C-alpha positions in Angstrom: 97.2 143.1 113.9 93.5 143.9 113.5 92.0 147.2 114.5 89.9 145.6 117.2 93.0 144.0 118.7 94.8 147.4 118.7 91.9 149.0 120.4 91.8 146.3 123.1 95.5 146.5 123.7 95.3 150.3 123.9 92.4 150.1 126.4 94.4 147.5 128.5 97.4 149.9 128.6 95.2 152.8 129.5 93.5 150.7 132.3 96.9 149.8 133.6 98.5 153.3 133.5 95.7 155.6 134.5 95.5 154.5 138.2 99.2 154.7 138.5 99.3 158.4 137.4 96.2 159.3 139.4 93.7 160.1 136.6 90.6 158.5 135.2 90.6 156.1 132.2 88.7 158.6 130.2 91.0 161.5 131.0 94.1 159.5 129.9 92.2 158.4 126.7 91.4 162.0 126.0 95.0 163.1 126.4 96.1 160.3 124.0 93.5 161.4 121.4 94.7 165.0 121.6 98.4 164.0 121.1 97.3 162.0 118.1 95.5 165.1 116.7 98.6 167.2 117.4 100.7 164.7 115.5 98.3 164.5 112.5 97.4 160.9 113.2 93.8 161.7 114.0 91.5 164.3 112.5 90.3 167.2 114.7 91.5 170.5 116.2 95.1 170.5 117.3 96.2 172.1 120.5 97.6 175.1 118.6 94.2 175.6 116.9 92.4 175.3 120.3 94.8 177.9 121.7 94.1 180.3 118.8 90.3 179.8 119.4 90.7 180.6 123.1 92.7 183.7 122.2 89.9 184.8 119.9 87.3 184.2 122.6 89.3 186.4 125.0 89.5 189.2 122.4 85.8 188.8 121.4 83.8 188.4 124.7 80.6 187.7 122.7 82.2 184.4 121.6 82.9 183.2 125.1 79.7 181.0 125.4 81.1 178.8 122.6 84.1 177.9 124.8 82.0 175.1 126.3 80.9 173.6 123.0 82.7 174.4 119.7 80.4 172.0 117.8 77.5 174.4 118.1 79.3 176.9 115.9 76.2 179.0 115.3 76.5 180.3 118.9 79.3 182.5 117.6 76.5 184.6 116.1 73.2 183.8 117.7 72.3 182.7 121.2 69.3 180.8 119.9 71.4 178.5 117.8 70.0 179.8 114.4 72.5 180.1 111.6 73.2 183.7 110.4 73.0 184.7 106.8 75.9 183.5 104.7 77.0 187.1 104.2 77.5 187.5 107.9 79.6 184.4 108.2 81.7 185.3 105.2 82.3 188.8 106.7 83.3 187.2 110.0 85.7 184.9 108.2 87.2 187.9 106.3 87.6 189.8 109.5 89.5 187.1 111.3 91.2 185.1 108.5 94.6 186.8 108.9 94.8 185.9 112.6 93.4 182.3 112.5 93.2 181.2 108.8 90.2 180.3 106.8 90.3 176.6 107.3 90.3 176.5 111.1 87.5 179.1 111.3 85.4 177.1 108.7 86.1 173.9 110.6 84.9 175.5 113.8 81.9 177.1 112.2 81.1 173.8 110.5 80.9 175.3 107.0 82.8 174.3 103.9 85.6 176.7 103.0 84.6 176.1 99.3 81.3 177.9 100.1 83.3 180.9 101.4 85.4 181.0 98.3 82.3 180.7 96.1 80.6 183.6 97.8 83.7 185.7 97.5 83.9 184.9 93.8 80.2 185.8 93.4 80.8 189.2 95.1 83.7 190.0 92.8 82.0 188.6 89.6 78.2 189.1 89.9 77.8 188.8 86.1 79.1 185.2 86.3 76.4 184.1 88.8 73.7 181.5 87.9 70.3 182.8 86.7 68.9 181.7 90.1 71.4 183.8 92.0 70.8 186.8 89.8 67.1 186.5 90.3 67.5 186.2 94.1 69.7 189.3 94.1 67.0 191.2 92.1 64.2 189.9 94.4 66.2 190.8 97.5 66.5 194.4 96.3 62.8 194.6 95.4 61.8 193.1 98.8 64.1 195.7 100.6 62.5 198.5 98.6 59.0 197.4 99.4 59.9 197.0 103.1 61.4 200.5 103.3 58.4 201.9 101.5 56.1 200.2 104.1 58.1 201.6 107.0 58.0 205.1 105.5 54.2 204.9 105.3 53.9 203.8 108.9 55.9 206.9 110.1 
């Protein structure tokens, strides 16, 4: 049976059943998609992962605006939608990984878990960083020094 035929049959079943149980076609389709995610048939957040995120939002009130739209993961950090520095995101993941796991947090924040692992590796082994990263670290420290010097002159 072709994929298109399966889709048409599924839609016909949804169209038949939804009015009988008193819900809209889209509501029933959404429920079916969620069951498929829970069973591992379809990619996406499972109900258990959603429950864990809701629990996190209750414990961390500053995260509540994201309840409406998890795809805008940057609102976990900034109301303007700008992404925070990677160090902030890694620190956030470290803080919450025991409760929620690295993978679900990374999926919600829309960042690759490999980036998190790489940054942790760099923190633990700075001598193994690429020349570019070493140069960036040195420049970052120099920029911070100049900025602090500037602020001290203004005072």
